[in-house]
C-alpha positions as CSV (number, residue, x, y, z in Angstrom):
1,M,-5.9,-7.8,-0.5
2,A,-8.0,-10.8,0.2
3,R,-11.0,-11.4,-2.1
4,R,-14.3,-10.9,-0.4
5,P,-17.3,-12.8,-1.7
6,N,-20.1,-10.9,-3.3
7,V,-22.7,-11.4,-0.5
8,V,-25.4,-9.2,0.6
9,R,-25.1,-8.5,4.3
10,S,-28.2,-7.8,6.3
11,G,-26.6,-7.1,9.7
12,L,-27.1,-3.3,9.6
13,D,-29.7,-2.0,12.0
14,P,-31.3,1.5,11.7
15,V,-28.7,3.1,13.9
16,D,-25.8,1.7,11.7
17,R,-27.5,2.9,8.6
18,A,-28.1,6.4,10.1
19,L,-24.4,6.6,11.1
20,L,-23.2,5.4,7.7
21,A,-25.5,7.8,5.8
22,A,-24.3,10.8,7.9
23,L,-20.6,9.9,7.4
24,V,-21.1,9.4,3.6
25,A,-22.7,12.9,3.5
26,D,-19.9,14.5,5.5
27,G,-17.0,12.4,6.8
28,R,-16.0,15.2,9.2
29,T,-19.3,15.1,11.1
30,P,-18.3,15.3,14.8
31,N,-19.1,12.3,17.0
32,V,-21.5,14.3,19.2
33,T,-23.5,15.3,16.1
34,L,-23.5,11.7,14.8
35,A,-24.8,10.5,18.2
36,R,-27.4,13.1,18.5
37,D,-28.8,12.5,15.0
38,A,-28.8,8.8,15.5
39,G,-30.4,9.1,18.9
40,I,-27.7,7.4,20.8
41,A,-25.1,8.4,23.4
42,P,-21.7,9.7,22.2
43,S,-19.8,6.8,23.8
44,T,-22.2,4.3,22.1
45,C,-21.7,6.2,18.8
46,L,-17.9,5.8,19.1
47,A,-18.3,2.1,19.7
48,R,-20.7,1.7,16.8
49,V,-18.5,3.5,14.3
50,A,-15.5,1.5,15.5
51,A,-17.5,-1.7,15.0
52,L,-18.4,-0.7,11.5
53,R,-14.7,-0.1,10.8
54,E,-13.7,-3.4,12.3
55,R,-16.1,-5.5,10.3
56,G,-15.2,-3.7,7.1
57,T,-18.5,-2.0,6.4
58,L,-16.9,1.5,6.9
59,R,-13.6,1.2,4.9
60,G,-12.4,4.7,5.1
61,I,-13.3,8.4,5.0
62,H,-11.6,10.2,2.1
63,A,-11.0,13.8,1.0
64,E,-12.2,14.9,-2.4
65,V,-9.5,16.9,-4.1
66,D,-9.7,19.3,-7.0
67,L,-7.4,17.5,-9.4
68,A,-6.7,20.6,-11.4
69,D,-5.4,22.4,-8.3
70,V,-2.9,19.7,-7.7
71,G,-1.6,19.7,-11.3
72,R,-3.7,16.9,-12.8
73,P,-6.5,18.5,-14.6
74,L,-6.9,15.9,-17.4
75,Q,-8.9,12.8,-16.4
76,A,-9.6,9.7,-18.5
77,M,-11.1,6.2,-18.3
78,I,-8.8,3.7,-19.9
79,A,-10.3,0.4,-20.9
80,V,-7.8,-2.5,-20.7
81,R,-8.1,-5.8,-22.3
82,L,-5.7,-8.5,-21.2
83,R,-3.9,-10.8,-23.7
84,T,-4.8,-13.9,-21.8
85,H,-6.7,-14.8,-18.7
86,V,-4.1,-16.8,-17.0
87,R,-4.5,-16.3,-13.3
88,E,-0.9,-15.3,-12.8
89,Q,-1.0,-12.5,-15.4
90,V,-4.4,-11.3,-14.2
91,E,-3.1,-11.1,-10.6
92,Q,0.1,-9.4,-11.7
93,F,-1.9,-6.7,-13.5
94,R,-4.4,-6.4,-10.6
95,R,-1.6,-5.8,-8.1
96,A,0.4,-3.4,-10.3
97,A,-2.5,-1.2,-11.6
98,P,-3.4,0.7,-8.4
99,Q,0.3,1.5,-7.8
100,I,0.8,3.3,-11.1
101,P,1.2,7.1,-10.5
102,G,-2.0,8.9,-11.7
103,V,-4.4,6.0,-11.1
104,I,-7.4,7.0,-9.1
105,S,-9.4,3.9,-9.3
106,V,-9.2,0.4,-10.9
107,F,-12.4,-1.5,-11.8
108,H,-12.4,-5.1,-12.8
109,V,-15.3,-5.4,-15.2
110,S,-17.3,-7.8,-17.4
111,G,-17.7,-7.5,-21.1
112,A,-15.1,-7.0,-23.9
113,D,-12.7,-5.2,-21.6
114,D,-11.2,-6.6,-18.4
115,Y,-10.4,-3.4,-16.5
116,L,-11.2,0.3,-16.4
117,L,-8.6,2.6,-15.0
118,H,-9.7,6.1,-13.9
119,V,-6.6,8.3,-14.2
120,A,-5.6,11.9,-13.7
121,V,-2.6,13.4,-15.4
122,A,-1.2,16.9,-16.2
123,D,-1.9,17.0,-19.9
124,S,-2.3,15.0,-23.1
125,D,1.4,14.3,-23.4
126,A,1.4,12.8,-19.9
127,L,-1.7,10.7,-20.8
128,R,0.1,9.4,-23.9
129,D,3.2,8.6,-21.8
130,F,1.0,6.9,-19.1
131,V,-0.5,4.6,-21.7
132,L,2.9,3.8,-23.4
133,D,5.0,3.5,-20.2
134,H,2.6,1.6,-17.9
135,L,0.0,-0.2,-20.1
136,T,1.0,-1.1,-23.6
137,G,4.4,-2.3,-22.4
138,H,2.9,-4.4,-19.6
139,P,3.1,-8.1,-20.5
140,A,-0.5,-8.9,-19.6
141,V,-2.0,-6.0,-21.6
142,G,-3.3,-6.7,-25.1
143,H,-5.3,-3.6,-25.9
144,T,-6.2,-0.2,-24.4
145,E,-8.8,2.3,-25.4
146,T,-8.8,5.8,-23.8
147,S,-11.8,8.0,-23.2
148,L,-11.3,11.6,-21.9
149,I,-13.5,12.7,-19.0
150,F,-15.1,16.1,-19.7
151,E,-17.1,16.2,-16.5
152,Q,-17.7,14.1,-13.4
153,L,-20.8,14.4,-11.3
154,R,-21.4,12.6,-8.0
155,G,-24.6,10.7,-7.5
156,T,-27.2,12.4,-5.4
157,T,-29.1,9.4,-4.1
158,P,-28.1,8.0,-0.7
159,V,-25.5,5.1,-0.9
160,V,-27.0,3.8,2.4
161,P,-30.8,3.8,2.2
162,P,-32.5,4.1,5.6
163,A,-33.9,0.9,7.1
164,P,-37.6,0.3,6.2
165,G,-39.9,2.2,8.3
166,R,-37.2,4.3,9.9
167,V,-37.7,8.0,9.9
168,T,-34.4,9.8,9.8
169,R,-33.9,13.1,11.7
170,A,-33.4,16.2,9.7
171,R,-30.0,17.9,9.9
């Protein structure tokens, strides 16, 4: 995956913002509903959503799964501190971490730790094995610290704020 610079893009118009907000709220929203709510034709809506995908603004639409129902009820955040910050070792860990079974997300962070791994496993034995088998034995890893997740709440504020002065239609 190529690194993308941390730049603030300003190329979203009110229609793009309305489409993105609707898809964040419900990724299964039919095109005809998206078009109606954004005030555009369905064919225009298809083209606009495709353009958002092509430019990388809309990177995917994902299902939220009940992890307990799929046999992974125990979630944890594991802080990982690397031994050294030699580019080759950092890149090796960065490439390997998302591929480890049970990893939901990998965050490269600032501060005392280098990465946070959000993981889901079957039980405490599986969590111990995860840390021992995949992290403490990894040549780049110097230290780990595991925090159990008791509850996860999704944010309720919009990820895509409406454009200034834009009145969004009620659903």
